[in-house]
C-alpha positions, 0 to 999 in steps of 0.5 A: 852116387853108389856103385849100383847107381853108377853102373845103372847109369853107365848101362843106360848110356851104352844102351842109348848110345847103341842107337847112334843118335846121341852125343854126350857133352860135359859142361862146366857150371857154377853154383852160387852160395849166398852171403850169410848176411846182407852187406849191400849197404856198406861200401867200406870194411874195417878190420879193427883187431881182436881179443887174442891170446894163447901161444907166446910164439906169435901175436894172433891179433896182428897176424889175423888182422893183417891176413883178413885185410889181405883176403878181403882186398881180393875177395869182395867189393868193399874198400878195405880201410888201412889201420893199425890193429887195436889191442882189445885186451889193452882197451879192456885193461885201460877201462879197468884201471880207470875204474880203480883196478889194475889189468887182469892177470890170468883171468883174475882181477887184482885190486888197485895197489895190491902188491905181488910177492916182490911188494909191487904189482908187476906185469906177467910175461905170459899172455893176458888171455891163455884159455877160454876162461880168460877170454870170457873175462874180456869179451863183454866189450863186444856188447858195448854198443856205444864203443863200437858206434863211436869207433865207427863214426871215426871211419864214416860208418863201415862194416866192422870186423872184430872178434877173438882169436885163441892160438894155443899149444896142444898135446895128444897121445894115442894110437896112430896109423901110418904106412910102412914099406916092406919086402915080401917073400917074393922080393916085391915091395909092399905097403901096409898100414901099421898102428902104434902109440905116439906122443904128438904135439901141435896147435889149436886155432879157435877164432870167433869173427864178429861183424858190427854195423859201424853206424849203430854199433849193433852186432850183425852176425858172428861165427866161431870155428876150431881147427887143430893140427898135430905133429910128431913130438920130435918134429919142430914146427914153427908156430907161425907156419901152423897158424897159417895152415889152420887159418887156410881152413877157416878163411873160405867160411869167413869170406862166404859170410860177406859175399856170394861164393861160387862152387864149380862143377860139371854136368853131362848133357845128352844131345 
């Protein structure tokens, strides 16, 4: 609402009120936002696990599965199945080994028996998935209808929640604004905005949520997000704290995919 419009409405209220025959009432209202796809045929939901990677500071697979289960228990009507989070990275690596290769390392396939510099294959301490390129080498598992159908049969055909989660460290340099207090010539305290060059570091969260019909193995809906947060380079922010800070921004959209949400507001009535 523009300033001119607000002023016009206020003038109208004053004019009408001068007649002494009108009263104004503020009432609360709720506006429903429909779920993004139909889940009415499911009584149970299974948060399986995720293709996860990025920072070594946390395990995005376990943390995301645990957090989503907790949210789903309080925000929708389906029963949440208790189960350990499956490592989809491990599942894909197992398939590659069975096919005669060895697990991917940094997105590059290594032939079976290929020695490293020390003469024998060795596992890296780094996450298997470090960026989007690595992720693409694993995400074909989401198209495996038979795998998801078989998994769904083990839990009597629930709605399956899976996807990918990248939680990475990021850096950024540039001009930033911040308030600065000073005392003016009259001795009064003042605040002004100043701009200065700053090196900042932080984290980026890029989850993709995929919803699968556990009865058929078919995908029903998917949605991707990306959030970032930055801190002064001198500030030591725990990875887990930043993860939860970023997930708080994503959770409302995740939950709205499954159930009808309500936005609260107010309206003015004349009587």
